[in-house]
N, C-alpha and C positions, 0 to 999 in steps of 0.2 A: 369700595364705595365705605367712608368712617360709619362708622358707628353712632355718633349724634354731630350733631350740627354746633359746631362751632360758636363761641355765645361774641367770642370778638365779631362774628359775621354779623350775627344776629342786631349788635351794637350798631357798626358802621353802615348797616340795612334800614331800618332803626329810627338812625337817628341823622340821617340825609338831613343837611340842608337844599330843602329843596325851592329854588326858583324857578317865579316862569321862563320857558321856552317860547311859547308862544301860545296865537288864538287859530283853531279849527273850524273850520266850518265841517260837518258830516251829516246821513242820512242816516238814519235806522230808524227802528223799535226799542222801546216800553220793554224790557219784560217784572223789572221789578221793583219794591219803592219798598225805602223803609223807612217810615217820619219815625218814628223816635231816636235814627240816626244821622237824618236827615241827608241822604245818601238813595239814590235808586240805579238799577243795572239796570247797562243798554247794551242792544243787540246792534255794530254798525255794518253800514254792508261793504265801507273802504277797510282797511287799517288800521291803525290809530299808529302811533308815529313808535311804539316798544311791539309790535307786529302782530298784535291779537285786533279781536271783532269783539269783542264780548269787556266788557271794562264796566267798574262800579266809581260815578261818579258825583263827589262831593253838592252839594246845593246849596249856594249863595241862604243866608238867612230869610233874606227877602223876596227870594225863589216863590213862588203862588204852586203850588203841586197838580194847585186844579186846572194850569196851564197841561199838564200827562196826560194823554189816552192811551186806551190800552189797545191793540188794535186795529196802529190806523199808523200809516209810513208820515213820520214827525221827522224837522229838517234843524239842528241840534246844533249853537253855537259853547262855543269851550276854549276854555285856559288848557292848555297844556304847562306844565312845572313838573322841570328834572332837575335830578342828579347825577355829575356822573360817578360813579364807585373805585376804589383805588386796582390798583393794576394788581397786587399781590391778592385783593378778591374775584375779583376779576376770573384768575388763572386761576383759584384755586376752585373757585365756582362751577370750569372747563373738566376741571380735569379731575377732581370729586367725581363731580354729577351731571358734564356730558351736558352742561349747561351753558349759554350762554350769556349772559347780561351782563352790559358797560354797563347801564343806566337803570335807576328807577326813576320814575314817574308816578304824578298825583295826576289826576282831573278834575276841573267843574265845571260845570255846568252853567251855561249863564241863559240861553235861554231853549225855550221848545217850540217849534212851530209845525201844528200839519201843513203838510204837502200838498200843493195844486197839482191831480195827476186830469185831466183833463185833454 
C-alpha cells in the first residue's frame, strides 16, 4: 500500500464536474442535521446509486429544516449528481487500495415528508 494518497487523485476527485444524473424517491430516517453547513445525514432503507445506505445531503437554501423530524420514517425526494472518474484513477484506487470506485456522487435533498403508516 502506498505511503501517501497521490495529489493528482485528490485533485481529480475534488475538482470533479458533477452533473445532474437523476431524481430519486427513497425512504429512510434522519441521523443528523448540520445547520451551519446546511446539510443532513440520512439513513436510507434502500441503496443509493453508489451502494451506500447512509449519505450526507446538501440542502437548498430555501429548504425548511423544520420539515425534518427525528424518529420518524420519512419519504425523501433528492437530486443525484454524478461525475465519472478517469480510467487511470479507477485502476489506481483498485490496485493500491482495493477500492472499486468509478464515479463520485453528490446528493441534494428536495423534500421530506412523514410517511403515513396505516
